[in-house]
All heavy atoms as TSV, in Angstrom:
chain	resi	resn	atom	element	x	y	z
A	1	MET	N	N	88.934	-87.610	-137.450
A	1	MET	CA	C	90.031	-88.517	-137.094
A	1	MET	C	C	89.520	-89.971	-137.065
A	1	MET	O	O	88.413	-90.220	-136.644
A	1	MET	CB	C	90.588	-88.177	-135.735
A	1	MET	CG	C	91.378	-86.942	-135.689
A	1	MET	SD	S	92.198	-86.830	-134.099
A	1	MET	CE	C	93.239	-85.469	-134.402
A	2	THR	N	N	90.386	-90.839	-137.489
A	2	THR	CA	C	90.017	-92.277	-137.495
A	2	THR	C	C	90.660	-92.989	-136.314
A	2	THR	O	O	91.437	-92.414	-135.551
A	2	THR	CB	C	90.461	-92.891	-138.797
A	2	THR	OG1	O	91.879	-92.797	-138.893
A	2	THR	CG2	C	89.816	-92.257	-140.005
A	3	GLY	N	N	90.374	-94.266	-136.179
A	3	GLY	CA	C	90.867	-95.057	-135.041
A	3	GLY	C	C	92.392	-95.096	-134.932
A	3	GLY	O	O	92.927	-94.734	-133.861
A	4	PRO	N	N	93.152	-95.449	-135.973
A	4	PRO	CA	C	94.601	-95.553	-135.798
A	4	PRO	C	C	95.258	-94.206	-135.461
A	4	PRO	O	O	96.213	-94.138	-134.686
A	4	PRO	CB	C	95.096	-96.039	-137.150
A	4	PRO	CG	C	93.913	-96.755	-137.734
A	4	PRO	CD	C	92.707	-95.970	-137.229
A	5	LEU	N	N	94.736	-93.122	-135.997
A	5	LEU	CA	C	95.289	-91.798	-135.688
A	5	LEU	C	C	95.077	-91.469	-134.220
A	5	LEU	O	O	95.961	-90.944	-133.558
A	5	LEU	CB	C	94.708	-90.735	-136.581
A	5	LEU	CG	C	95.310	-89.338	-136.464
A	5	LEU	CD1	C	96.803	-89.387	-136.718
A	5	LEU	CD2	C	94.664	-88.359	-137.400
A	6	ASP	N	N	93.901	-91.787	-133.727
A	6	ASP	CA	C	93.633	-91.532	-132.330
A	6	ASP	C	C	94.532	-92.327	-131.427
A	6	ASP	O	O	95.008	-91.832	-130.393
A	6	ASP	CB	C	92.165	-91.881	-131.976
A	6	ASP	CG	C	91.179	-90.910	-132.626
A	6	ASP	OD1	O	91.596	-89.800	-132.932
A	6	ASP	OD2	O	90.033	-91.329	-132.833
A	7	LEU	N	N	94.802	-93.581	-131.771
A	7	LEU	CA	C	95.719	-94.401	-131.017
A	7	LEU	C	C	97.124	-93.871	-131.031
A	7	LEU	O	O	97.787	-93.849	-130.013
A	7	LEU	CB	C	95.667	-95.851	-131.536
A	7	LEU	CG	C	96.537	-96.861	-130.788
A	7	LEU	CD1	C	96.133	-96.950	-129.325
A	7	LEU	CD2	C	96.470	-98.216	-131.449
A	8	ARG	N	N	97.564	-93.406	-132.189
A	8	ARG	CA	C	98.903	-92.819	-132.279
A	8	ARG	C	C	99.053	-91.587	-131.434
A	8	ARG	O	O	100.072	-91.386	-130.772
A	8	ARG	CB	C	99.257	-92.486	-133.723
A	8	ARG	CG	C	99.676	-93.708	-134.541
A	8	ARG	CD	C	100.103	-93.321	-135.887
A	8	ARG	NE	N	98.946	-93.444	-136.738
A	8	ARG	CZ	C	98.767	-92.863	-137.921
A	8	ARG	NH1	N	99.697	-92.138	-138.404
A	8	ARG	NH2	N	97.664	-93.073	-138.595
A	9	VAL	N	N	98.019	-90.746	-131.436
A	9	VAL	CA	C	98.069	-89.544	-130.589
A	9	VAL	C	C	98.127	-89.885	-129.127
A	9	VAL	O	O	98.864	-89.290	-128.365
A	9	VAL	CB	C	96.828	-88.628	-130.921
A	9	VAL	CG1	C	96.712	-87.511	-129.911
A	9	VAL	CG2	C	96.943	-88.099	-132.334
A	10	LEU	N	N	97.333	-90.903	-128.739
A	10	LEU	CA	C	97.337	-91.346	-127.344
A	10	LEU	C	C	98.733	-91.877	-126.933
A	10	LEU	O	O	99.248	-91.550	-125.880
A	10	LEU	CB	C	96.267	-92.387	-127.110
A	10	LEU	CG	C	96.186	-92.984	-125.709
A	10	LEU	CD1	C	95.812	-91.928	-124.713
A	10	LEU	CD2	C	95.190	-94.131	-125.679
A	11	VAL	N	N	99.334	-92.675	-127.813
A	11	VAL	CA	C	100.662	-93.215	-127.529
A	11	VAL	C	C	101.693	-92.101	-127.414
A	11	VAL	O	O	102.543	-92.104	-126.515
A	11	VAL	CB	C	101.075	-94.247	-128.597
A	11	VAL	CG1	C	102.542	-94.644	-128.485
A	11	VAL	CG2	C	100.201	-95.502	-128.484
A	12	LEU	N	N	101.620	-91.126	-128.311
A	12	LEU	CA	C	102.564	-90.000	-128.261
A	12	LEU	C	C	102.382	-89.165	-126.980
A	12	LEU	O	O	103.375	-88.778	-126.354
A	12	LEU	CB	C	102.403	-89.090	-129.487
A	12	LEU	CG	C	102.901	-89.682	-130.783
A	12	LEU	CD1	C	102.542	-88.747	-131.924
A	12	LEU	CD2	C	104.417	-89.900	-130.739
A	13	LEU	N	N	101.123	-88.958	-126.580
A	13	LEU	CA	C	100.901	-88.200	-125.361
A	13	LEU	C	C	101.398	-88.934	-124.144
A	13	LEU	O	O	102.020	-88.344	-123.223
A	13	LEU	CB	C	99.414	-87.876	-125.210
A	13	LEU	CG	C	98.896	-86.770	-126.135
A	13	LEU	CD1	C	97.377	-86.661	-125.989
A	13	LEU	CD2	C	99.547	-85.456	-125.852
A	14	LEU	N	N	101.127	-90.232	-124.052
A	14	LEU	CA	C	101.591	-91.048	-122.917
A	14	LEU	C	C	103.132	-91.112	-122.894
A	14	LEU	O	O	103.745	-91.039	-121.815
A	14	LEU	CB	C	100.998	-92.432	-122.981
A	14	LEU	CG	C	99.506	-92.510	-122.665
A	14	LEU	CD1	C	98.999	-93.931	-122.892
A	14	LEU	CD2	C	99.220	-92.057	-121.260
A	15	THR	N	N	103.754	-91.256	-124.051
A	15	THR	CA	C	105.207	-91.286	-124.103
A	15	THR	C	C	105.785	-89.955	-123.647
A	15	THR	O	O	106.773	-89.898	-122.900
A	15	THR	CB	C	105.691	-91.594	-125.533
A	15	THR	OG1	O	105.110	-92.848	-125.939
A	15	THR	CG2	C	107.197	-91.694	-125.584
A	16	GLY	N	N	105.191	-88.851	-124.099
A	16	GLY	CA	C	105.648	-87.549	-123.680
A	16	GLY	C	C	105.510	-87.304	-122.206
A	16	GLY	O	O	106.396	-86.756	-121.533
A	17	ALA	N	N	104.394	-87.789	-121.638
A	17	ALA	CA	C	104.199	-87.673	-120.174
A	17	ALA	C	C	105.220	-88.483	-119.425
A	17	ALA	O	O	105.776	-88.043	-118.410
A	17	ALA	CB	C	102.790	-88.099	-119.808
A	18	PHE	N	N	105.478	-89.712	-119.921
A	18	PHE	CA	C	106.489	-90.579	-119.243
A	18	PHE	C	C	107.885	-89.962	-119.290
A	18	PHE	O	O	108.584	-89.953	-118.290
A	18	PHE	CB	C	106.474	-91.954	-119.913
A	18	PHE	CG	C	107.540	-92.876	-119.372
A	18	PHE	CD1	C	107.400	-93.416	-118.100
A	18	PHE	CD2	C	108.667	-93.175	-120.116
A	18	PHE	CE1	C	108.373	-94.269	-117.621
A	18	PHE	CE2	C	109.654	-93.992	-119.625
A	18	PHE	CZ	C	109.507	-94.541	-118.353
A	19	VAL	N	N	108.254	-89.463	-120.452
A	19	VAL	CA	C	109.610	-88.839	-120.578
A	19	VAL	C	C	109.696	-87.602	-119.702
A	19	VAL	O	O	110.736	-87.382	-119.051
A	19	VAL	CB	C	109.889	-88.487	-122.066
A	19	VAL	CG1	C	111.120	-87.611	-122.190
A	19	VAL	CG2	C	110.065	-89.780	-122.854
A	20	GLY	N	N	108.634	-86.820	-119.625
A	20	GLY	CA	C	108.666	-85.649	-118.757
A	20	GLY	C	C	108.749	-86.033	-117.281
A	20	GLY	O	O	109.476	-85.412	-116.509
A	21	TYR	N	N	108.081	-87.097	-116.876
A	21	TYR	CA	C	108.162	-87.564	-115.487
A	21	TYR	C	C	109.547	-88.085	-115.165
A	21	TYR	O	O	110.089	-87.768	-114.098
A	21	TYR	CB	C	107.101	-88.666	-115.286
A	21	TYR	CG	C	107.017	-89.202	-113.878
A	21	TYR	CD1	C	106.572	-88.407	-112.848
A	21	TYR	CD2	C	107.411	-90.517	-113.595
A	21	TYR	CE1	C	106.500	-88.890	-111.558
A	21	TYR	CE2	C	107.367	-90.990	-112.311
A	21	TYR	CZ	C	106.897	-90.206	-111.308
A	21	TYR	OH	O	106.835	-90.695	-110.025
A	22	VAL	N	N	110.131	-88.860	-116.058
A	22	VAL	CA	C	111.486	-89.350	-115.807
A	22	VAL	C	C	112.472	-88.217	-115.748
A	22	VAL	O	O	113.382	-88.185	-114.922
A	22	VAL	CB	C	111.893	-90.386	-116.914
A	22	VAL	CG1	C	113.368	-90.735	-116.844
A	22	VAL	CG2	C	111.043	-91.638	-116.752
A	23	ALA	N	N	112.304	-87.222	-116.632
A	23	ALA	CA	C	113.195	-86.062	-116.624
A	23	ALA	C	C	113.086	-85.291	-115.334
A	23	ALA	O	O	114.074	-84.711	-114.831
A	23	ALA	CB	C	112.903	-85.172	-117.808
A	24	TYR	N	N	111.903	-85.245	-114.745
A	24	TYR	CA	C	111.696	-84.557	-113.505
A	24	TYR	C	C	112.355	-85.307	-112.339
A	24	TYR	O	O	112.978	-84.708	-111.491
A	24	TYR	CB	C	110.185	-84.399	-113.261
A	24	TYR	CG	C	109.869	-83.754	-111.922
A	24	TYR	CD1	C	110.076	-82.415	-111.704
A	24	TYR	CD2	C	109.352	-84.530	-110.875
A	24	TYR	CE1	C	109.787	-81.806	-110.485
A	24	TYR	CE2	C	109.036	-83.957	-109.673
A	24	TYR	CZ	C	109.256	-82.597	-109.475
A	24	TYR	OH	O	108.976	-82.049	-108.278
A	25	LEU	N	N	112.198	-86.620	-112.311
A	25	LEU	CA	C	112.751	-87.413	-111.235
A	25	LEU	C	C	114.276	-87.604	-111.287
A	25	LEU	O	O	114.951	-87.553	-110.295
A	25	LEU	CB	C	112.090	-88.823	-111.192
A	25	LEU	CG	C	110.626	-88.840	-110.767
A	25	LEU	CD1	C	110.125	-90.288	-110.821
A	25	LEU	CD2	C	110.446	-88.263	-109.378
A	26	HIS	N	N	114.779	-87.875	-112.507
A	26	HIS	CA	C	116.205	-88.137	-112.687
A	26	HIS	C	C	116.723	-87.286	-113.835
A	26	HIS	O	O	116.706	-87.705	-115.012
A	26	HIS	CB	C	116.418	-89.613	-113.053
A	26	HIS	CG	C	115.780	-90.574	-112.062
A	26	HIS	ND1	N	116.309	-90.787	-110.818
A	26	HIS	CD2	C	114.670	-91.303	-112.146
A	26	HIS	CE1	C	115.547	-91.660	-110.171
A	26	HIS	NE2	N	114.531	-91.988	-110.961
A	27	PRO	N	N	117.199	-86.094	-113.542
A	27	PRO	CA	C	117.604	-85.171	-114.629
A	27	PRO	C	C	118.643	-85.710	-115.622
A	27	PRO	O	O	118.444	-85.533	-116.828
A	27	PRO	CB	C	118.161	-83.978	-113.868
A	27	PRO	CG	C	117.444	-83.990	-112.571
A	27	PRO	CD	C	117.237	-85.451	-112.226
A	28	PRO	N	N	119.699	-86.459	-115.200
A	28	PRO	CA	C	120.613	-86.951	-116.204
A	28	PRO	C	C	119.970	-87.969	-117.161
A	28	PRO	O	O	120.198	-87.925	-118.378
A	28	PRO	CB	C	121.722	-87.654	-115.405
A	28	PRO	CG	C	121.647	-87.038	-114.030
A	28	PRO	CD	C	120.199	-86.707	-113.847
A	29	VAL	N	N	119.146	-88.861	-116.631
A	29	VAL	CA	C	118.447	-89.828	-117.521
A	29	VAL	C	C	117.419	-89.104	-118.371
A	29	VAL	O	O	117.283	-89.416	-119.557
A	29	VAL	CB	C	117.791	-90.918	-116.648
A	29	VAL	CG1	C	116.969	-91.860	-117.529
A	29	VAL	CG2	C	118.808	-91.699	-115.884
A	30	GLY	N	N	116.791	-88.109	-117.811
A	30	GLY	CA	C	115.776	-87.363	-118.536
A	30	GLY	C	C	116.389	-86.620	-119.721
A	30	GLY	O	O	115.773	-86.548	-120.796
A	31	VAL	N	N	117.558	-86.037	-119.522
A	31	VAL	CA	C	118.241	-85.320	-120.626
A	31	VAL	C	C	118.540	-86.282	-121.772
A	31	VAL	O	O	118.291	-85.981	-122.916
A	31	VAL	CB	C	119.505	-84.626	-120.105
A	31	VAL	CG1	C	120.316	-84.110	-121.268
A	31	VAL	CG2	C	119.130	-83.501	-119.155
A	32	ALA	N	N	119.028	-87.466	-121.438
A	32	ALA	CA	C	119.350	-88.441	-122.466
A	32	ALA	C	C	118.084	-88.883	-123.209
A	32	ALA	O	O	118.078	-89.020	-124.435
A	32	ALA	CB	C	120.030	-89.659	-121.838
A	33	LEU	N	N	116.979	-89.107	-122.474
A	33	LEU	CA	C	115.725	-89.484	-123.101
A	33	LEU	C	C	115.195	-88.370	-123.989
A	33	LEU	O	O	114.703	-88.626	-125.100
A	33	LEU	CB	C	114.690	-89.877	-122.053
A	33	LEU	CG	C	114.809	-91.224	-121.413
A	33	LEU	CD1	C	113.817	-91.353	-120.255
A	33	LEU	CD2	C	114.599	-92.309	-122.426
A	34	LEU	N	N	115.273	-87.148	-123.524
A	34	LEU	CA	C	114.767	-86.052	-124.327
A	34	LEU	C	C	115.562	-85.849	-125.621
A	34	LEU	O	O	115.026	-85.543	-126.647
A	34	LEU	CB	C	114.768	-84.735	-123.482
A	34	LEU	CG	C	113.714	-84.708	-122.352
A	34	LEU	CD1	C	113.914	-83.442	-121.504
A	34	LEU	CD2	C	112.331	-84.794	-122.916
A	35	VAL	N	N	116.878	-86.022	-125.508
A	35	VAL	CA	C	117.713	-85.917	-126.717
A	35	VAL	C	C	117.357	-87.003	-127.697
A	35	VAL	O	O	117.222	-86.758	-128.896
A	35	VAL	CB	C	119.216	-85.922	-126.335
A	35	VAL	CG1	C	120.088	-86.126	-127.560
A	35	VAL	CG2	C	119.608	-84.660	-125.607
A	36	SER	N	N	117.197	-88.215	-127.201
A	36	SER	CA	C	116.877	-89.342	-128.124
A	36	SER	C	C	115.462	-89.132	-128.742
A	36	SER	O	O	115.309	-89.393	-129.908
A	36	SER	CB	C	116.964	-90.671	-127.390
A	36	SER	OG	O	116.012	-90.730	-126.345
A	37	VAL	N	N	114.525	-88.663	-127.956
A	37	VAL	CA	C	113.180	-88.409	-128.506
A	37	VAL	C	C	113.281	-87.273	-129.602
A	37	VAL	O	O	112.621	-87.366	-130.611
A	37	VAL	CB	C	112.202	-88.020	-127.391
A	37	VAL	CG1	C	110.930	-87.428	-127.949
A	37	VAL	CG2	C	111.893	-89.239	-126.546
A	38	GLY	N	N	114.078	-86.275	-129.316
A	38	GLY	CA	C	114.239	-85.209	-130.318
A	38	GLY	C	C	114.901	-85.689	-131.596
A	38	GLY	O	O	114.438	-85.338	-132.697
A	39	VAL	N	N	115.875	-86.566	-131.497
A	39	VAL	CA	C	116.555	-87.081	-132.684
A	39	VAL	C	C	115.586	-87.963	-133.479
A	39	VAL	O	O	115.520	-87.852	-134.704
A	39	VAL	CB	C	117.839	-87.860	-132.300
A	39	VAL	CG1	C	118.360	-88.660	-133.470
A	39	VAL	CG2	C	118.906	-86.898	-131.777
A	40	VAL	N	N	114.873	-88.813	-132.783
A	40	VAL	CA	C	113.922	-89.706	-133.479
A	40	VAL	C	C	112.812	-88.864	-134.151
A	40	VAL	O	O	112.418	-89.143	-135.276
A	40	VAL	CB	C	113.303	-90.724	-132.493
A	40	VAL	CG1	C	112.143	-91.476	-133.129
A	40	VAL	CG2	C	114.386	-91.716	-132.070
A	41	SER	N	N	112.329	-87.847	-133.485
A	41	SER	CA	C	111.314	-86.982	-134.075
A	41	SER	C	C	111.844	-86.241	-135.316
A	41	SER	O	O	111.153	-86.175	-136.326
A	41	SER	CB	C	110.842	-85.926	-133.059
A	41	SER	OG	O	110.238	-86.583	-131.941
A	42	LEU	N	N	113.063	-85.752	-135.226
A	42	LEU	CA	C	113.633	-85.097	-136.368
A	42	LEU	C	C	113.808	-86.042	-137.549
A	42	LEU	O	O	113.469	-85.698	-138.679
A	42	LEU	CB	C	114.995	-84.484	-135.992
A	42	LEU	CG	C	115.734	-83.740	-137.071
A	42	LEU	CD1	C	114.974	-82.506	-137.488
A	42	LEU	CD2	C	117.120	-83.342	-136.623
A	43	LEU	N	N	114.315	-87.252	-137.280
A	43	LEU	CA	C	114.470	-88.220	-138.341
A	43	LEU	C	C	113.099	-88.623	-138.935
A	43	LEU	O	O	112.986	-88.795	-140.160
A	43	LEU	CB	C	115.183	-89.481	-137.812
A	43	LEU	CG	C	116.682	-89.328	-137.577
A	43	LEU	CD1	C	117.251	-90.568	-136.951
A	43	LEU	CD2	C	117.398	-88.972	-138.862
A	44	TYR	N	N	112.082	-88.755	-138.121
A	44	TYR	CA	C	110.759	-89.084	-138.590
A	44	TYR	C	C	110.245	-88.001	-139.537
A	44	TYR	O	O	109.672	-88.266	-140.585
A	44	TYR	CB	C	109.793	-89.304	-137.432
A	44	TYR	CG	C	108.401	-89.581	-137.861
A	44	TYR	CD1	C	108.055	-90.847	-138.305
A	44	TYR	CD2	C	107.434	-88.608	-137.848
A	44	TYR	CE1	C	106.750	-91.116	-138.726
A	44	TYR	CE2	C	106.135	-88.871	-138.229
A	44	TYR	CZ	C	105.799	-90.099	-138.682
A	44	TYR	OH	O	104.542	-90.364	-139.099
A	45	MET	N	N	110.456	-86.725	-139.135
A	45	MET	CA	C	109.972	-85.653	-139.986
A	45	MET	C	C	110.771	-85.562	-141.299
A	45	MET	O	O	110.219	-85.292	-142.347
A	45	MET	CB	C	110.078	-84.307	-139.238
A	45	MET	CG	C	109.049	-84.153	-138.162
A	45	MET	SD	S	109.000	-82.523	-137.418
A	45	MET	CE	C	110.596	-82.444	-136.639
A	46	LEU	N	N	112.067	-85.801	-141.226
A	46	LEU	CA	C	112.882	-85.715	-142.445
A	46	LEU	C	C	112.687	-86.875	-143.377
A	46	LEU	O	O	112.717	-86.712	-144.594
A	46	LEU	CB	C	114.371	-85.597	-142.062
A	46	LEU	CG	C	114.806	-84.328	-141.374
A	46	LEU	CD1	C	116.272	-84.433	-140.953
A	46	LEU	CD2	C	114.595	-83.141	-142.307
A	47	LEU	N	N	112.471	-88.068	-142.846
A	47	LEU	CA	C	112.371	-89.267	-143.672
A	47	LEU	C	C	110.959	-89.722	-143.927
A	47	LEU	O	O	110.729	-90.747	-144.575
A	47	LEU	CB	C	113.173	-90.387	-143.041
A	47	LEU	CG	C	114.674	-90.139	-142.843
A	47	LEU	CD1	C	115.294	-91.291	-142.149
A	47	LEU	CD2	C	115.311	-89.892	-144.185
A	48	GLY	N	N	109.956	-89.006	-143.379
A	48	GLY	CA	C	108.573	-89.383	-143.549
A	48	GLY	C	C	108.142	-89.255	-144.989
A	48	GLY	O	O	108.777	-88.541	-145.812
A	49	PRO	N	N	107.060	-89.911	-145.386
A	49	PRO	CA	C	106.547	-89.785	-146.761
A	49	PRO	C	C	106.136	-88.363	-147.074
A	49	PRO	O	O	105.526	-87.702	-146.268
A	49	PRO	CB	C	105.344	-90.753	-146.810
A	49	PRO	CG	C	105.004	-91.002	-145.377
A	49	PRO	CD	C	106.208	-90.771	-144.563
A	50	GLY	N	N	106.501	-87.932	-148.267
A	50	GLY	CA	C	106.147	-86.546	-148.675
A	50	GLY	C	C	107.110	-85.467	-148.170
A	50	GLY	O	O	106.973	-84.317	-148.507
A	51	ASN	N	N	108.117	-85.847	-147.432
A	51	ASN	CA	C	109.100	-84.861	-146.917
A	51	ASN	C	C	110.503	-85.165	-147.400
A	51	ASN	O	O	111.468	-85.000	-146.687
A	51	ASN	CB	C	109.071	-84.898	-145.374
A	51	ASN	CG	C	107.810	-84.393	-144.823
A	51	ASN	OD1	O	107.151	-83.543	-145.425
A	51	ASN	ND2	N	107.383	-84.875	-143.682
A	52	GLY	N	N	110.622	-85.618	-148.618
A	52	GLY	CA	C	111.940	-85.889	-149.153
A	52	GLY	C	C	112.436	-87.263	-148.885
A	52	GLY	O	O	113.564	-87.582	-149.224
A	53	GLY	N	N	111.612	-88.102	-148.350
A	53	GLY	CA	C	111.999	-89.476	-148.076
A	53	GLY	C	C	111.896	-90.316	-149.352
A	53	GLY	O	O	111.614	-89.796	-150.432
A	54	PRO	N	N	112.066	-91.614	-149.248
A	54	PRO	CA	C	111.950	-92.484	-150.394
A	54	PRO	C	C	110.502	-92.522	-150.926
A	54	PRO	O	O	109.569	-92.302	-150.152
A	54	PRO	CB	C	112.372	-93.863	-149.872
A	54	PRO	CG	C	112.213	-93.771	-148.415
A	54	PRO	CD	C	112.403	-92.354	-148.032
A	55	PRO	N	N	110.341	-92.731	-152.207
A	55	PRO	CA	C	108.974	-92.765	-152.729
A	55	PRO	C	C	108.194	-93.934	-152.157
A	55	PRO	O	O	108.749	-94.965	-151.812
A	55	PRO	CB	C	109.161	-92.989	-154.261
A	55	PRO	CG	C	110.586	-93.402	-154.409
A	55	PRO	CD	C	111.348	-92.951	-153.196
A	56	SER	N	N	106.892	-93.717	-151.952
A	56	SER	CA	C	106.056	-94.677	-151.308
A	56	SER	C	C	105.193	-95.466	-152.260
A	56	SER	O	O	104.039	-95.756	-151.996
A	56	SER	CB	C	105.184	-94.025	-150.230
A	56	SER	OG	O	104.368	-93.066	-150.877
A	57	ASN	N	N	105.722	-95.837	-153.412
A	57	ASN	CA	C	104.889	-96.555	-154.410
A	57	ASN	C	C	105.146	-98.014	-154.390
A	57	ASN	O	O	105.809	-98.663	-153.807
A	57	ASN	CB	C	105.120	-96.060	-155.817
A	57	ASN	CG	C	106.594	-96.010	-156.196
A	57	ASN	OD1	O	107.469	-96.267	-155.386
A	57	ASN	ND2	N	106.838	-95.667	-157.422
């Protein structure tokens, strides 16, 4: 693994921990955050390079 990948993993883990903590403290807000994180993740997977997204040339 290189530097930027490690930083991305750290950011994703911290974001996941934060969303989980908010969902634990405030369930209605947590549900909205979890849905938005799920939608963004799905769009990232669908539109990412090599997954049917636009060509990266």
